[in-house]
C-alpha positions as semicolon CSV with decimal commas, in nm:
position;residue;x (nm);y (nm);z (nm)
1;M;15,773;0,020;15,511
2;A;16,099;0,113;15,622
3;T;16,126;0,253;16,004
4;E;16,204;0,622;16,088
5;K;16,535;0,635;16,155
6;A;16,589;0,698;16,530
7;P;16,760;1,102;16,571
8;L;17,137;1,126;16,690
9;P;17,249;1,385;16,932
10;F;17,338;1,724;16,807
11;V;17,738;1,644;16,819
12;Y;17,675;1,343;16,504
13;T;17,503;1,558;16,335
14;F;17,789;1,829;16,355
15;M;18,040;1,653;16,286
16;A;17,802;1,451;15,950
17;G;17,738;1,813;15,855
18;A;18,141;1,877;15,897
19;I;18,236;1,626;15,686
20;A;18,033;1,660;15,416
21;G;18,096;2,037;15,413
22;V;18,478;1,940;15,381
23;S;18,506;1,741;15,132
24;E;18,284;1,905;14,900
25;I;18,429;2,242;14,981
26;L;18,789;2,046;14,867
27;V;18,662;1,872;14,556
28;M;18,472;2,169;14,407
29;Y;18,621;2,488;14,543
30;P;18,811;2,610;14,210
31;L;18,429;2,632;14,044
32;D;18,407;2,905;14,356
33;V;18,675;3,084;14,269
34;V;18,543;3,102;13,903
35;K;18,223;3,192;13,997
36;T;18,311;3,501;14,155
37;R;18,541;3,638;13,962
38;V;18,351;3,595;13,665
39;Q;18,008;3,753;13,864
40;L;18,254;4,064;14,030
41;Q;18,358;4,199;13,675
42;T;18,205;4,480;13,464
43;K;18,151;4,665;13,187
44;G;18,503;4,759;13,192
45;A;18,694;4,495;13,198
46;V;19,011;4,470;13,014
47;G;19,279;4,236;12,951
48;N;19,314;3,994;13,123
49;D;19,062;4,111;13,408
50;A;18,840;4,034;13,148
51;Y;18,621;3,732;13,121
52;N;18,418;3,550;12,815
53;G;18,312;3,261;13,057
54;M;18,346;3,011;13,290
55;F;18,694;2,853;13,081
56;D;18,791;3,130;12,962
57;C;18,878;3,253;13,346
58;F;18,984;2,910;13,452
59;Q;19,209;2,920;13,227
60;K;19,336;3,298;13,293
61;I;19,379;3,237;13,649
62;V;19,592;2,893;13,587
63;K;19,799;3,109;13,277
64;H;19,863;3,407;13,451
65;E;19,861;3,345;13,854
66;G;19,907;2,957;13,839
67;F;19,723;2,633;13,984
68;S;19,674;2,758;14,289
69;R;19,498;3,124;14,267
70;L;19,185;2,844;14,212
71;Y;19,204;2,722;14,616
72;R;19,269;3,091;14,688
73;G;19,056;3,163;15,044
74;I;18,982;2,800;15,077
75;T;19,039;2,921;15,479
76;A;18,822;3,038;15,551
77;P;18,507;2,852;15,363
78;I;18,667;2,570;15,540
79;L;18,657;2,665;15,812
80;M;18,356;2,791;15,749
81;E;18,199;2,413;15,618
82;A;18,190;2,273;16,001
83;P;17,917;2,528;16,156
84;K;17,764;2,609;15,838
85;R;17,652;2,273;15,729
86;A;17,627;2,162;16,084
87;T;17,334;2,481;16,089
88;K;17,128;2,361;15,774
89;F;17,176;1,964;15,837
90;A;17,073;2,035;16,195
91;A;16,802;2,330;16,185
92;N;16,664;2,157;15,864
93;D;16,554;1,893;16,123
94;K;16,450;2,102;16,380
95;W;16,239;2,325;16,203
96;G;16,090;2,038;16,015
97;K;15,977;1,918;16,318
98;F;15,791;2,222;16,458
99;Y;15,630;2,267;16,152
100;R;15,544;1,914;16,185
101;D;15,394;2,007;16,574
102;L;15,242;2,393;16,434
103;F;15,041;2,221;16,187
104;G;14,927;1,912;16,323
105;Q;15,123;1,699;16,050
106;V;15,279;1,358;16,141
107;K;15,496;1,357;15,824
108;M;15,672;1,570;15,562
109;N;15,479;1,705;15,319
110;Q;15,580;1,934;14,966
111;S;15,484;2,253;15,098
112;L;15,661;2,188;15,467
113;S;15,965;2,083;15,363
114;V;16,016;2,433;15,119
115;L;15,930;2,590;15,377
116;T;16,166;2,412;15,659
117;G;16,451;2,419;15,401
118;A;16,355;2,807;15,396
119;S;16,373;2,814;15,802
120;A;16,730;2,660;15,758
121;G;16,836;2,914;15,509
122;A;16,805;3,165;15,716
123;T;16,931;3,047;16,030
124;E;17,228;2,917;15,818
125;A;17,269;3,265;15,697
126;F;17,327;3,458;16,024
127;V;17,631;3,237;16,063
128;V;17,831;3,194;15,739
129;V;17,793;3,631;15,631
130;P;18,197;3,690;15,831
131;F;18,380;3,415;15,677
132;E;18,212;3,530;15,338
133;L;18,279;3,790;15,319
134;V;18,659;3,721;15,344
135;K;18,620;3,425;15,069
136;I;18,508;3,727;14,850
137;R;18,774;3,979;14,911
138;L;19,045;3,694;14,841
139;Q;18,957;3,589;14,600
140;D;18,854;3,956;14,415
141;K;19,211;3,930;14,202
142;A;19,218;4,351;14,235
143;S;19,181;4,296;14,635
144;A;19,463;4,022;14,621
145;G;19,739;4,262;14,725
146;K;19,550;4,386;14,952
147;Y;19,510;4,076;15,204
148;N;19,791;3,848;15,294
149;G;19,581;3,608;15,477
150;M;19,241;3,560;15,585
151;I;19,320;3,675;15,930
152;D;19,474;3,996;15,771
153;V;19,092;4,086;15,632
154;V;18,967;4,017;15,890
155;M;19,172;4,304;16,133
156;K;19,184;4,574;15,787
157;T;18,843;4,531;15,742
158;V;18,759;4,607;16,142
159;R;19,005;4,926;16,167
160;N;18,862;5,016;15,826
161;E;18,511;4,989;15,802
162;G;18,361;4,902;16,188
163;I;18,312;4,570;16,363
164;L;17,963;4,632;16,192
165;A;18,127;4,556;15,812
166;M;18,215;4,218;15,935
167;Y;17,800;4,106;15,826
168;N;17,797;4,345;15,519
169;G;17,641;4,137;15,256
170;L;17,393;3,999;15,583
171;E;17,026;4,045;15,404
172;S;17,124;3,899;15,094
173;T;17,318;3,669;15,194
174;L;16,959;3,553;15,427
175;W;16,721;3,560;15,089
176;R;17,084;3,361;14,913
177;H;17,037;3,105;15,161
178;I;16,626;3,100;15,203
179;L;16,651;3,005;14,814
180;W;16,863;2,771;14,764
181;N;16,780;2,554;15,072
182;A;16,395;2,645;14,956
183;G;16,518;2,530;14,617
184;Y;16,699;2,204;14,763
185;F;16,498;2,088;15,123
186;G;16,176;2,052;14,844
187;C;16,327;1,934;14,551
188;I;16,522;1,626;14,784
189;F;16,209;1,584;14,923
190;Q;15,968;1,563;14,568
191;V;16,261;1,340;14,399
192;R;16,258;1,062;14,667
193;E;15,926;1,041;14,600
194;L;15,956;1,044;14,269
195;I;16,173;0,806;14,191
196;P;16,189;0,391;14,298
197;K;16,267;0,330;14,645
198;A;16,618;0,221;14,758
199;T;16,650;-0,149;14,841
200;T;17,030;-0,208;14,877
201;K;17,327;0,037;14,969
202;K;17,428;0,094;14,616
203;G;17,096;0,220;14,500
204;Q;17,040;0,465;14,794
205;T;17,368;0,691;14,738
206;T;17,248;0,705;14,365
207;N;16,934;0,810;14,498
208;D;17,092;1,063;14,722
209;I;17,323;1,171;14,444
210;I;17,021;1,207;14,178
211;A;16,815;1,381;14,461
212;G;17,065;1,574;14,559
213;T;17,200;1,746;14,218
214;V;16,821;1,839;14,148
215;G;16,810;2,033;14,490
216;G;17,120;2,172;14,430
217;T;17,070;2,298;14,041
218;V;16,720;2,424;14,160
219;G;16,811;2,596;14,464
220;T;17,074;2,744;14,219
221;I;16,892;2,869;13,988
222;L;16,669;3,011;14,214
223;N;16,895;3,214;14,418
224;T;17,190;3,264;14,209
225;P;17,049;3,668;14,107
226;L;17,135;3,707;14,489
227;D;17,415;3,527;14,450
228;V;17,548;3,798;14,256
229;V;17,469;4,114;14,397
230;K;17,567;3,940;14,779
231;S;17,944;3,948;14,558
232;R;17,906;4,347;14,500
233;I;17,733;4,402;14,789
234;Q;18,028;4,197;15,034
235;N;18,353;4,344;14,803
236;S;18,228;4,719;14,824
237;P;18,439;4,847;15,133
238;R;18,240;5,127;15,343
239;V;18,301;5,496;15,318
240;K;18,208;5,698;15,618
241;G;17,946;5,894;15,455
242;Q;17,939;5,739;15,127
243;V;17,675;5,549;15,041
244;P;17,775;5,243;14,841
245;K;17,603;5,163;14,528
246;Y;17,531;4,812;14,601
247;N;17,378;4,799;14,958
248;W;17,062;4,658;14,989
249;A;17,000;4,278;14,824
250;F;16,616;4,370;14,570
251;P;16,783;4,745;14,476
252;A;17,098;4,543;14,362
253;V;16,934;4,295;14,188
254;A;16,723;4,623;13,981
255;T;17,067;4,752;13,955
256;V;17,254;4,543;13,812
257;A;16,989;4,470;13,524
258;R;16,941;4,827;13,455
259;E;17,332;4,874;13,411
260;E;17,459;4,533;13,235
261;G;17,117;4,347;13,133
262;F;16,898;4,042;13,329
263;A;17,162;3,806;13,172
264;A;17,433;4,018;13,418
265;L;17,203;3,798;13,695
266;Y;17,370;3,541;13,599
267;K;17,680;3,571;13,619
268;G;17,911;3,316;13,707
269;F;17,590;3,109;13,628
270;L;17,768;2,781;13,523
271;P;18,069;2,701;13,698
272;K;17,790;2,785;13,980
273;V;17,543;2,501;13,873
274;L;17,859;2,278;13,790
275;R;17,933;2,291;14,167
276;L;17,592;2,370;14,333
277;G;17,446;2,053;14,124
278;P;17,734;1,789;14,151
279;G;17,817;1,969;14,488
280;G;17,427;1,872;14,629
281;G;17,434;1,556;14,558
282;I;17,814;1,517;14,754
283;L;17,701;1,705;15,050
284;L;17,297;1,441;15,012
285;V;17,556;1,139;14,974
286;V;17,790;1,227;15,268
287;Y;17,586;1,393;15,503
288;T;17,372;1,030;15,484
289;G;17,647;0,752;15,441
290;V;17,839;0,946;15,759
291;M;17,478;0,949;15,970
292;D;17,401;0,625;15,874
293;F;17,779;0,509;15,994
294;F;17,699;0,666;16,342
295;R;17,363;0,512;16,397
296;K;17,605;0,188;16,321
297;M;17,788;0,244;16,563
298;R;17,534;0,309;16,853
299;D;17,328;0,026;16,791
300;E;17,654;-0,177;16,752
301;K;17,776;-0,044;17,092
302;A;17,433;-0,067;17,258
303;A;17,318;-0,403;17,175
304;K;17,714;-0,496;17,372
305;L;17,524;-0,362;17,707
């Protein structure tokens, strides 16, 4: 049996998470733009604003707005990735130790992996909400003329809606991240248990791609309805004296299902799963590879002392 890898200090976890997150974003971000556009579309959309699906949306964005529009709003998620991914993986490690001690378990099991992932997701949600709000408002075509960039979104949102508006959608974001991370880390544990153990570096990379992709896919299936309503909640400006149509997560889920049908809760699912399925694999492979590199550096340094 392989010996347990000695833990690295938080700064290394932070750096590995940042590198993994930025790598995934640069490759997969256009799918996130397409997903958001499809999710924000309502029944009244017509012409170039009406999308029949992922590929139709992609083609119309490129044709009518230019290829660069697929990367509109990327500054916020890139700036978000370092704290977000660092929080995801570091919190998962910390919560894992906490729950092992709490329940008297020497090693992780399936139930603890799900619980640990859900707790890490809740922790992560508090970090990402303001960045997500900025990203959503920049990606929405209807908002394109309102904002000149990330800082402009923040300034106008705070001025017009108040500082707390930057945390619009916190509750729905909590549920979104709890469900995704529970599915992601829970599946990674289970898949690693089921597939043959790797004996080579190439085999380990293949196993991580499989485990991460399965985890990302299951997490996406679980959390897409909450992601749909989160996008709508965060894209709804707060007006004093008025209750927003989309306010709390599960009432918003019920509103969308009642007015647009259950299928509307899975709007944007294809680009989302195509991003976060393989994206989950990319995250795990890059994170594991960078952490192994840091461990090798540490061990070589210790050997010289």
